PyMOL CGO cylinders between C-alpha atoms (Angstrom):
from pymol import cmd
from pymol.cgo import CYLINDER

trace = [
    CYLINDER, -21.54, -10.29, 11.10, -18.26, -11.64, 9.82, 0.3, 1, 1, 1, 1, 1, 1,
    CYLINDER, -18.26, -11.64, 9.82, -16.98, -15.06, 10.70, 0.3, 1, 1, 1, 1, 1, 1,
    CYLINDER, -16.98, -15.06, 10.70, -13.42, -13.89, 9.82, 0.3, 1, 1, 1, 1, 1, 1,
    CYLINDER, -13.42, -13.89, 9.82, -11.42, -12.22, 12.57, 0.3, 1, 1, 1, 1, 1, 1,
    CYLINDER, -11.42, -12.22, 12.57, -8.57, -9.83, 11.90, 0.3, 1, 1, 1, 1, 1, 1,
    CYLINDER, -8.57, -9.83, 11.90, -7.27, -9.82, 15.59, 0.3, 1, 1, 1, 1, 1, 1,
    CYLINDER, -7.27, -9.82, 15.59, -6.23, -6.11, 15.50, 0.3, 1, 1, 1, 1, 1, 1,
    CYLINDER, -6.23, -6.11, 15.50, -4.57, -6.23, 12.12, 0.3, 1, 1, 1, 1, 1, 1,
    CYLINDER, -4.57, -6.23, 12.12, -3.96, -2.88, 10.43, 0.3, 1, 1, 1, 1, 1, 1,
    CYLINDER, -3.96, -2.88, 10.43, -5.48, -2.48, 7.07, 0.3, 1, 1, 1, 1, 1, 1,
    CYLINDER, -5.48, -2.48, 7.07, -4.59, 0.44, 4.75, 0.3, 1, 1, 1, 1, 1, 1,
    CYLINDER, -4.59, 0.44, 4.75, -7.39, 1.93, 2.64, 0.3, 1, 1, 1, 1, 1, 1,
    CYLINDER, -7.39, 1.93, 2.64, -5.52, 3.79, -0.13, 0.3, 1, 1, 1, 1, 1, 1,
    CYLINDER, -5.52, 3.79, -0.13, -7.58, 6.66, -1.91, 0.3, 1, 1, 1, 1, 1, 1,
    CYLINDER, -7.58, 6.66, -1.91, -7.03, 9.78, -3.81, 0.3, 1, 1, 1, 1, 1, 1,
    CYLINDER, -7.03, 9.78, -3.81, -8.42, 13.23, -2.57, 0.3, 1, 1, 1, 1, 1, 1,
    CYLINDER, -8.42, 13.23, -2.57, -11.83, 12.95, -4.30, 0.3, 1, 1, 1, 1, 1, 1,
    CYLINDER, -11.83, 12.95, -4.30, -14.01, 10.65, -6.37, 0.3, 1, 1, 1, 1, 1, 1,
    CYLINDER, -14.01, 10.65, -6.37, -14.00, 7.76, -4.10, 0.3, 1, 1, 1, 1, 1, 1,
    CYLINDER, -14.00, 7.76, -4.10, -17.15, 5.63, -4.44, 0.3, 1, 1, 1, 1, 1, 1,
    CYLINDER, -17.15, 5.63, -4.44, -18.51, 5.98, -0.92, 0.3, 1, 1, 1, 1, 1, 1,
    CYLINDER, -18.51, 5.98, -0.92, -20.09, 2.49, -0.72, 0.3, 1, 1, 1, 1, 1, 1,
    CYLINDER, -20.09, 2.49, -0.72, -16.74, 0.94, -1.74, 0.3, 1, 1, 1, 1, 1, 1,
    CYLINDER, -16.74, 0.94, -1.74, -14.95, 2.71, 1.02, 0.3, 1, 1, 1, 1, 1, 1,
    CYLINDER, -14.95, 2.71, 1.02, -17.47, 2.50, 3.80, 0.3, 1, 1, 1, 1, 1, 1,
    CYLINDER, -17.47, 2.50, 3.80, -18.68, -1.04, 3.20, 0.3, 1, 1, 1, 1, 1, 1,
    CYLINDER, -18.68, -1.04, 3.20, -15.18, -2.61, 3.41, 0.3, 1, 1, 1, 1, 1, 1,
    CYLINDER, -15.18, -2.61, 3.41, -14.21, -0.19, 6.15, 0.3, 1, 1, 1, 1, 1, 1,
    CYLINDER, -14.21, -0.19, 6.15, -17.07, -1.29, 8.41, 0.3, 1, 1, 1, 1, 1, 1,
    CYLINDER, -17.07, -1.29, 8.41, -16.39, -4.92, 7.58, 0.3, 1, 1, 1, 1, 1, 1,
    CYLINDER, -16.39, -4.92, 7.58, -12.80, -4.52, 8.76, 0.3, 1, 1, 1, 1, 1, 1,
    CYLINDER, -12.80, -4.52, 8.76, -13.88, -2.90, 11.96, 0.3, 1, 1, 1, 1, 1, 1,
    CYLINDER, -13.88, -2.90, 11.96, -16.61, -5.46, 12.66, 0.3, 1, 1, 1, 1, 1, 1,
    CYLINDER, -16.61, -5.46, 12.66, -13.88, -8.20, 12.18, 0.3, 1, 1, 1, 1, 1, 1,
    CYLINDER, -13.88, -8.20, 12.18, -11.64, -6.72, 14.67, 0.3, 1, 1, 1, 1, 1, 1,
    CYLINDER, -11.64, -6.72, 14.67, -9.29, -4.99, 12.42, 0.3, 1, 1, 1, 1, 1, 1,
    CYLINDER, -9.29, -4.99, 12.42, -8.02, -1.27, 12.35, 0.3, 1, 1, 1, 1, 1, 1,
    CYLINDER, -8.02, -1.27, 12.35, -8.68, 0.48, 9.19, 0.3, 1, 1, 1, 1, 1, 1,
    CYLINDER, -8.68, 0.48, 9.19, -6.32, 3.38, 8.31, 0.3, 1, 1, 1, 1, 1, 1,
    CYLINDER, -6.32, 3.38, 8.31, -7.32, 5.91, 5.52, 0.3, 1, 1, 1, 1, 1, 1,
    CYLINDER, -7.32, 5.91, 5.52, -4.14, 6.61, 3.48, 0.3, 1, 1, 1, 1, 1, 1,
    CYLINDER, -4.14, 6.61, 3.48, -4.28, 9.37, 0.87, 0.3, 1, 1, 1, 1, 1, 1,
    CYLINDER, -4.28, 9.37, 0.87, -2.10, 11.46, -1.44, 0.3, 1, 1, 1, 1, 1, 1,
    CYLINDER, -2.10, 11.46, -1.44, -2.67, 14.50, 0.61, 0.3, 1, 1, 1, 1, 1, 1,
    CYLINDER, -2.67, 14.50, 0.61, -3.45, 15.49, 4.26, 0.3, 1, 1, 1, 1, 1, 1,
    CYLINDER, -3.45, 15.49, 4.26, -6.77, 16.84, 5.40, 0.3, 1, 1, 1, 1, 1, 1,
    CYLINDER, -6.77, 16.84, 5.40, -10.06, 15.21, 4.14, 0.3, 1, 1, 1, 1, 1, 1,
    CYLINDER, -10.06, 15.21, 4.14, -11.11, 13.27, 1.02, 0.3, 1, 1, 1, 1, 1, 1,
    CYLINDER, -11.11, 13.27, 1.02, -14.34, 13.61, -0.80, 0.3, 1, 1, 1, 1, 1, 1,
    CYLINDER, -14.34, 13.61, -0.80, -16.43, 10.57, -1.47, 0.3, 1, 1, 1, 1, 1, 1,
    CYLINDER, -16.43, 10.57, -1.47, -19.16, 10.19, -3.99, 0.3, 1, 1, 1, 1, 1, 1,
    CYLINDER, -19.16, 10.19, -3.99, -22.31, 8.31, -4.62, 0.3, 1, 1, 1, 1, 1, 1,
    CYLINDER, -22.31, 8.31, -4.62, -21.78, 7.70, -8.24, 0.3, 1, 1, 1, 1, 1, 1,
    CYLINDER, -21.78, 7.70, -8.24, -21.68, 11.33, -9.56, 0.3, 1, 1, 1, 1, 1, 1,
    CYLINDER, -21.68, 11.33, -9.56, -23.04, 13.10, -6.50, 0.3, 1, 1, 1, 1, 1, 1,
    CYLINDER, -23.04, 13.10, -6.50, -20.91, 14.44, -3.75, 0.3, 1, 1, 1, 1, 1, 1,
    CYLINDER, -20.91, 14.44, -3.75, -21.33, 12.42, -0.62, 0.3, 1, 1, 1, 1, 1, 1,
    CYLINDER, -21.33, 12.42, -0.62, -19.43, 12.43, 2.72, 0.3, 1, 1, 1, 1, 1, 1,
    CYLINDER, -19.43, 12.43, 2.72, -15.87, 13.56, 3.43, 0.3, 1, 1, 1, 1, 1, 1,
    CYLINDER, -15.87, 13.56, 3.43, -13.36, 11.38, 5.47, 0.3, 1, 1, 1, 1, 1, 1,
    CYLINDER, -13.36, 11.38, 5.47, -10.44, 12.41, 7.52, 0.3, 1, 1, 1, 1, 1, 1,
    CYLINDER, -10.44, 12.41, 7.52, -7.06, 11.28, 6.22, 0.3, 1, 1, 1, 1, 1, 1,
    CYLINDER, -7.06, 11.28, 6.22, -5.07, 9.26, 8.75, 0.3, 1, 1, 1, 1, 1, 1,
    CYLINDER, -5.07, 9.26, 8.75, -1.77, 9.10, 6.87, 0.3, 1, 1, 1, 1, 1, 1,
    CYLINDER, -1.77, 9.10, 6.87, -0.22, 10.51, 3.70, 0.3, 1, 1, 1, 1, 1, 1,
    CYLINDER, -0.22, 10.51, 3.70, 1.09, 7.97, 1.17, 0.3, 1, 1, 1, 1, 1, 1,
    CYLINDER, 1.09, 7.97, 1.17, 4.60, 9.51, 1.30, 0.3, 1, 1, 1, 1, 1, 1,
    CYLINDER, 4.60, 9.51, 1.30, 4.88, 8.53, 4.95, 0.3, 1, 1, 1, 1, 1, 1,
    CYLINDER, 4.88, 8.53, 4.95, 3.23, 5.09, 4.58, 0.3, 1, 1, 1, 1, 1, 1,
    CYLINDER, 3.23, 5.09, 4.58, 5.29, 1.94, 4.76, 0.3, 1, 1, 1, 1, 1, 1,
    CYLINDER, 5.29, 1.94, 4.76, 4.06, -1.47, 3.58, 0.3, 1, 1, 1, 1, 1, 1,
    CYLINDER, 4.06, -1.47, 3.58, 5.54, -3.13, 6.67, 0.3, 1, 1, 1, 1, 1, 1,
    CYLINDER, 5.54, -3.13, 6.67, 3.14, -1.10, 8.85, 0.3, 1, 1, 1, 1, 1, 1,
    CYLINDER, 3.14, -1.10, 8.85, 0.11, -2.85, 7.34, 0.3, 1, 1, 1, 1, 1, 1,
    CYLINDER, 0.11, -2.85, 7.34, -1.32, -6.32, 7.18, 0.3, 1, 1, 1, 1, 1, 1,
    CYLINDER, -1.32, -6.32, 7.18, -3.58, -5.78, 4.15, 0.3, 1, 1, 1, 1, 1, 1,
    CYLINDER, -3.58, -5.78, 4.15, -4.54, -3.15, 1.54, 0.3, 1, 1, 1, 1, 1, 1,
    CYLINDER, -4.54, -3.15, 1.54, -8.06, -2.11, 0.15, 0.3, 1, 1, 1, 1, 1, 1,
    CYLINDER, -8.06, -2.11, 0.15, -8.31, -0.08, -2.87, 0.3, 1, 1, 1, 1, 1, 1,
    CYLINDER, -8.31, -0.08, -2.87, -11.84, 1.33, -3.05, 0.3, 1, 1, 1, 1, 1, 1,
    CYLINDER, -11.84, 1.33, -3.05, -13.23, 2.30, -6.52, 0.3, 1, 1, 1, 1, 1, 1,
    CYLINDER, -13.23, 2.30, -6.52, -14.57, 5.39, -8.14, 0.3, 1, 1, 1, 1, 1, 1,
    CYLINDER, -14.57, 5.39, -8.14, -13.58, 6.60, -11.56, 0.3, 1, 1, 1, 1, 1, 1,
    CYLINDER, -13.58, 6.60, -11.56, -11.79, 9.74, -10.55, 0.3, 1, 1, 1, 1, 1, 1,
    CYLINDER, -11.79, 9.74, -10.55, -10.14, 8.00, -7.52, 0.3, 1, 1, 1, 1, 1, 1,
    CYLINDER, -10.14, 8.00, -7.52, -8.74, 5.19, -9.64, 0.3, 1, 1, 1, 1, 1, 1,
    CYLINDER, -8.74, 5.19, -9.64, -7.61, 7.59, -12.30, 0.3, 1, 1, 1, 1, 1, 1,
    CYLINDER, -7.61, 7.59, -12.30, -5.84, 9.88, -9.79, 0.3, 1, 1, 1, 1, 1, 1,
    CYLINDER, -5.84, 9.88, -9.79, -4.10, 7.13, -7.92, 0.3, 1, 1, 1, 1, 1, 1,
    CYLINDER, -4.10, 7.13, -7.92, -2.66, 5.57, -11.06, 0.3, 1, 1, 1, 1, 1, 1,
    CYLINDER, -2.66, 5.57, -11.06, -0.93, 8.89, -11.98, 0.3, 1, 1, 1, 1, 1, 1,
    CYLINDER, -0.93, 8.89, -11.98, 0.53, 9.32, -8.34, 0.3, 1, 1, 1, 1, 1, 1,
    CYLINDER, 0.53, 9.32, -8.34, 4.08, 7.73, -8.32, 0.3, 1, 1, 1, 1, 1, 1,
    CYLINDER, 4.08, 7.73, -8.32, 4.06, 7.14, -4.50, 0.3, 1, 1, 1, 1, 1, 1,
    CYLINDER, 4.06, 7.14, -4.50, 0.62, 5.46, -4.61, 0.3, 1, 1, 1, 1, 1, 1,
    CYLINDER, 0.62, 5.46, -4.61, 1.67, 3.21, -7.62, 0.3, 1, 1, 1, 1, 1, 1,
    CYLINDER, 1.67, 3.21, -7.62, 4.88, 2.32, -5.81, 0.3, 1, 1, 1, 1, 1, 1,
    CYLINDER, 4.88, 2.32, -5.81, 2.95, 1.43, -2.57, 0.3, 1, 1, 1, 1, 1, 1,
    CYLINDER, 2.95, 1.43, -2.57, 0.51, -0.75, -4.44, 0.3, 1, 1, 1, 1, 1, 1,
    CYLINDER, 0.51, -0.75, -4.44, 3.36, -2.63, -6.28, 0.3, 1, 1, 1, 1, 1, 1,
    CYLINDER, 3.36, -2.63, -6.28, 5.33, -3.13, -3.12, 0.3, 1, 1, 1, 1, 1, 1,
    CYLINDER, 5.33, -3.13, -3.12, 2.17, -4.39, -1.34, 0.3, 1, 1, 1, 1, 1, 1,
    CYLINDER, 2.17, -4.39, -1.34, 1.30, -6.91, -3.99, 0.3, 1, 1, 1, 1, 1, 1,
    CYLINDER, 1.30, -6.91, -3.99, 4.95, -8.08, -4.29, 0.3, 1, 1, 1, 1, 1, 1,
    CYLINDER, 4.95, -8.08, -4.29, 5.21, -8.41, -0.52, 0.3, 1, 1, 1, 1, 1, 1,
    CYLINDER, 5.21, -8.41, -0.52, 2.64, -11.20, -0.71, 0.3, 1, 1, 1, 1, 1, 1,
    CYLINDER, 2.64, -11.20, -0.71, 0.32, -9.48, 1.68, 0.3, 1, 1, 1, 1, 1, 1,
    CYLINDER, 0.32, -9.48, 1.68, -3.33, -9.53, 0.75, 0.3, 1, 1, 1, 1, 1, 1,
    CYLINDER, -3.33, -9.53, 0.75, -4.75, -6.75, -1.54, 0.3, 1, 1, 1, 1, 1, 1,
    CYLINDER, -4.75, -6.75, -1.54, -8.37, -6.21, -2.30, 0.3, 1, 1, 1, 1, 1, 1,
    CYLINDER, -8.37, -6.21, -2.30, -9.46, -3.90, -5.26, 0.3, 1, 1, 1, 1, 1, 1,
    CYLINDER, -9.46, -3.90, -5.26, -13.02, -3.04, -6.39, 0.3, 1, 1, 1, 1, 1, 1,
    CYLINDER, -13.02, -3.04, -6.39, -14.33, -1.45, -9.62, 0.3, 1, 1, 1, 1, 1, 1,
    CYLINDER, -14.33, -1.45, -9.62, -12.01, 1.21, -11.04, 0.3, 1, 1, 1, 1, 1, 1,
    CYLINDER, -12.01, 1.21, -11.04, -9.41, 0.67, -8.33, 0.3, 1, 1, 1, 1, 1, 1,
    CYLINDER, -9.41, 0.67, -8.33, -8.00, -2.03, -10.65, 0.3, 1, 1, 1, 1, 1, 1,
    CYLINDER, -8.00, -2.03, -10.65, -6.31, 0.84, -12.57, 0.3, 1, 1, 1, 1, 1, 1,
    CYLINDER, -6.31, 0.84, -12.57, -3.84, 1.10, -9.74, 0.3, 1, 1, 1, 1, 1, 1,
    CYLINDER, -3.84, 1.10, -9.74, -2.93, -2.63, -10.06, 0.3, 1, 1, 1, 1, 1, 1,
    CYLINDER, -2.93, -2.63, -10.06, -2.46, -2.19, -13.82, 0.3, 1, 1, 1, 1, 1, 1,
    CYLINDER, -2.46, -2.19, -13.82, -0.26, 0.89, -13.46, 0.3, 1, 1, 1, 1, 1, 1,
    CYLINDER, -0.26, 0.89, -13.46, 1.81, -0.93, -10.71, 0.3, 1, 1, 1, 1, 1, 1,
    CYLINDER, 1.81, -0.93, -10.71, 2.30, -3.68, -13.32, 0.3, 1, 1, 1, 1, 1, 1,
    CYLINDER, 2.30, -3.68, -13.32, 1.20, -6.51, -11.10, 0.3, 1, 1, 1, 1, 1, 1,
    CYLINDER, 1.20, -6.51, -11.10, -1.68, -8.02, -13.15, 0.3, 1, 1, 1, 1, 1, 1,
    CYLINDER, -1.68, -8.02, -13.15, 0.30, -10.01, -15.72, 0.3, 1, 1, 1, 1, 1, 1,
    CYLINDER, 0.30, -10.01, -15.72, -0.66, -13.73, -15.52, 0.3, 1, 1, 1, 1, 1, 1,
    CYLINDER, -0.66, -13.73, -15.52, -3.35, -12.95, -12.89, 0.3, 1, 1, 1, 1, 1, 1,
    CYLINDER, -3.35, -12.95, -12.89, -7.12, -13.58, -13.07, 0.3, 1, 1, 1, 1, 1, 1,
    CYLINDER, -7.12, -13.58, -13.07, -9.21, -10.62, -11.87, 0.3, 1, 1, 1, 1, 1, 1,
    CYLINDER, -9.21, -10.62, -11.87, -12.41, -8.74, -12.44, 0.3, 1, 1, 1, 1, 1, 1,
    CYLINDER, -12.41, -8.74, -12.44, -13.38, -5.04, -12.41, 0.3, 1, 1, 1, 1, 1, 1,
    CYLINDER, -13.38, -5.04, -12.41, -15.94, -2.65, -13.70, 0.3, 1, 1, 1, 1, 1, 1,
    CYLINDER, -15.94, -2.65, -13.70, -16.62, -4.11, -17.23, 0.3, 1, 1, 1, 1, 1, 1,
    CYLINDER, -16.62, -4.11, -17.23, -15.31, -1.12, -19.08, 0.3, 1, 1, 1, 1, 1, 1,
    CYLINDER, -15.31, -1.12, -19.08, -11.66, -1.92, -17.83, 0.3, 1, 1, 1, 1, 1, 1,
    CYLINDER, -11.66, -1.92, -17.83, -11.52, -5.40, -19.25, 0.3, 1, 1, 1, 1, 1, 1,
    CYLINDER, -11.52, -5.40, -19.25, -9.46, -4.33, -22.21, 0.3, 1, 1, 1, 1, 1, 1,
    CYLINDER, -9.46, -4.33, -22.21, -7.06, -2.50, -19.92, 0.3, 1, 1, 1, 1, 1, 1,
    CYLINDER, -7.06, -2.50, -19.92, -6.63, -5.65, -17.83, 0.3, 1, 1, 1, 1, 1, 1,
    CYLINDER, -6.63, -5.65, -17.83, -6.05, -7.77, -20.98, 0.3, 1, 1, 1, 1, 1, 1,
    CYLINDER, -6.05, -7.77, -20.98, -3.54, -5.27, -22.35, 0.3, 1, 1, 1, 1, 1, 1,
    CYLINDER, -3.54, -5.27, -22.35, -1.77, -5.46, -19.01, 0.3, 1, 1, 1, 1, 1, 1,
    CYLINDER, -1.77, -5.46, -19.01, -1.41, -9.23, -19.44, 0.3, 1, 1, 1, 1, 1, 1,
    CYLINDER, -1.41, -9.23, -19.44, -4.20, -10.18, -16.98, 0.3, 1, 1, 1, 1, 1, 1,
    CYLINDER, -4.20, -10.18, -16.98, -7.11, -12.42, -17.56, 0.3, 1, 1, 1, 1, 1, 1,
    CYLINDER, -7.11, -12.42, -17.56, -10.43, -10.50, -16.97, 0.3, 1, 1, 1, 1, 1, 1,
    CYLINDER, -10.43, -10.50, -16.97, -13.54, -12.47, -15.90, 0.3, 1, 1, 1, 1, 1, 1,
    CYLINDER, -13.54, -12.47, -15.90, -17.16, -11.32, -15.18, 0.3, 1, 1, 1, 1, 1, 1,
    CYLINDER, -17.16, -11.32, -15.18, -17.74, -12.59, -11.66, 0.3, 1, 1, 1, 1, 1, 1,
    CYLINDER, -17.74, -12.59, -11.66, -18.76, -10.77, -8.41, 0.3, 1, 1, 1, 1, 1, 1,
    CYLINDER, -18.76, -10.77, -8.41, -15.41, -11.65, -6.80, 0.3, 1, 1, 1, 1, 1, 1,
    CYLINDER, -15.41, -11.65, -6.80, -12.16, -13.22, -7.96, 0.3, 1, 1, 1, 1, 1, 1,
    CYLINDER, -12.16, -13.22, -7.96, -9.39, -14.46, -5.72, 0.3, 1, 1, 1, 1, 1, 1,
    CYLINDER, -9.39, -14.46, -5.72, -5.98, -15.06, -7.26, 0.3, 1, 1, 1, 1, 1, 1,
    CYLINDER, -5.98, -15.06, -7.26, -3.36, -15.77, -4.50, 0.3, 1, 1, 1, 1, 1, 1,
    CYLINDER, -3.36, -15.77, -4.50, -3.07, -12.56, -2.49, 0.3, 1, 1, 1, 1, 1, 1,
    CYLINDER, -3.07, -12.56, -2.49, -5.31, -10.58, -4.80, 0.3, 1, 1, 1, 1, 1, 1,
    CYLINDER, -5.31, -10.58, -4.80, -9.07, -10.14, -4.29, 0.3, 1, 1, 1, 1, 1, 1,
    CYLINDER, -9.07, -10.14, -4.29, -11.06, -8.25, -6.89, 0.3, 1, 1, 1, 1, 1, 1,
    CYLINDER, -11.06, -8.25, -6.89, -14.79, -7.19, -7.45, 0.3, 1, 1, 1, 1, 1, 1,
    CYLINDER, -14.79, -7.19, -7.45, -16.75, -5.34, -10.11, 0.3, 1, 1, 1, 1, 1, 1,
    CYLINDER, -16.75, -5.34, -10.11, -19.05, -2.80, -8.39, 0.3, 1, 1, 1, 1, 1, 1,
    CYLINDER, -19.05, -2.80, -8.39, -21.00, -1.77, -5.27, 0.3, 1, 1, 1, 1, 1, 1,
    CYLINDER, -21.00, -1.77, -5.27, -23.49, -4.65, -5.64, 0.3, 1, 1, 1, 1, 1, 1,
    CYLINDER, -23.49, -4.65, -5.64, -20.49, -7.08, -5.19, 0.3, 1, 1, 1, 1, 1, 1,
    CYLINDER, -20.49, -7.08, -5.19, -19.52, -5.57, -1.77, 0.3, 1, 1, 1, 1, 1, 1,
    CYLINDER, -19.52, -5.57, -1.77, -20.95, -8.53, 0.32, 0.3, 1, 1, 1, 1, 1, 1,
    CYLINDER, -20.95, -8.53, 0.32, -18.99, -11.08, -1.72, 0.3, 1, 1, 1, 1, 1, 1,
    CYLINDER, -18.99, -11.08, -1.72, -15.87, -8.85, -1.88, 0.3, 1, 1, 1, 1, 1, 1,
    CYLINDER, -15.87, -8.85, -1.88, -15.93, -8.25, 1.97, 0.3, 1, 1, 1, 1, 1, 1,
    CYLINDER, -15.93, -8.25, 1.97, -16.33, -12.06, 2.65, 0.3, 1, 1, 1, 1, 1, 1,
    CYLINDER, -16.33, -12.06, 2.65, -13.34, -13.02, 0.36, 0.3, 1, 1, 1, 1, 1, 1,
    CYLINDER, -13.34, -13.02, 0.36, -10.94, -10.21, 1.38, 0.3, 1, 1, 1, 1, 1, 1,
    CYLINDER, -10.94, -10.21, 1.38, -11.69, -10.79, 5.16, 0.3, 1, 1, 1, 1, 1, 1,
    CYLINDER, -11.69, -10.79, 5.16, -10.97, -14.44, 4.68, 0.3, 1, 1, 1, 1, 1, 1,
    CYLINDER, -10.97, -14.44, 4.68, -7.68, -13.58, 2.88, 0.3, 1, 1, 1, 1, 1, 1,
    CYLINDER, -7.68, -13.58, 2.88, -6.73, -10.86, 5.45, 0.3, 1, 1, 1, 1, 1, 1,
    CYLINDER, -6.73, -10.86, 5.45, -7.57, -13.09, 8.50, 0.3, 1, 1, 1, 1, 1, 1,
    CYLINDER, -7.57, -13.09, 8.50, -5.31, -16.06, 7.35, 0.3, 1, 1, 1, 1, 1, 1,
    CYLINDER, -5.31, -16.06, 7.35, -2.42, -13.91, 6.21, 0.3, 1, 1, 1, 1, 1, 1,
    CYLINDER, -2.42, -13.91, 6.21, 0.72, -13.72, 8.23, 0.3, 1, 1, 1, 1, 1, 1,
    CYLINDER, 0.72, -13.72, 8.23, 1.15, -10.41, 10.10, 0.3, 1, 1, 1, 1, 1, 1,
]
cmd.load_cgo(trace, "trace")
């Protein structure tokens, strides 16, 4: 059980239509709910999204809101779940990249895990920041002007990043702490 409380804060979970690493969606989603927050699944299309357990199809999840209708001012925090295809699809969607950039620039807390870091890179918001990700993305982070480190979780002002599903407990702890203390 979390010691952080979100007091009915609304947290956007931004995903593509498929390739979302299920554990990196459901673990943080449940943590937000347990802390008293309201998670909202935002995607690039209406309907459902397909999550994966690594390379195997897992569950589907109903989209609550389409990115084209989403406004940063409606949310108190942003979670970017990983998954190779998910991260790759999001970084090629202009509305998603703009949403991520506006969220980071707003100063509101943003949490990204694994391949979700690609959205931060594409949004051009990692320069001068310390973060972590799946190890294969470290060159991408450095090329974008960020400082990549190999730790289970990194907090750099309003940005919380982690490497992989095994890091979810630390990721949840740190992003909940950031989200609970952020101004609504």
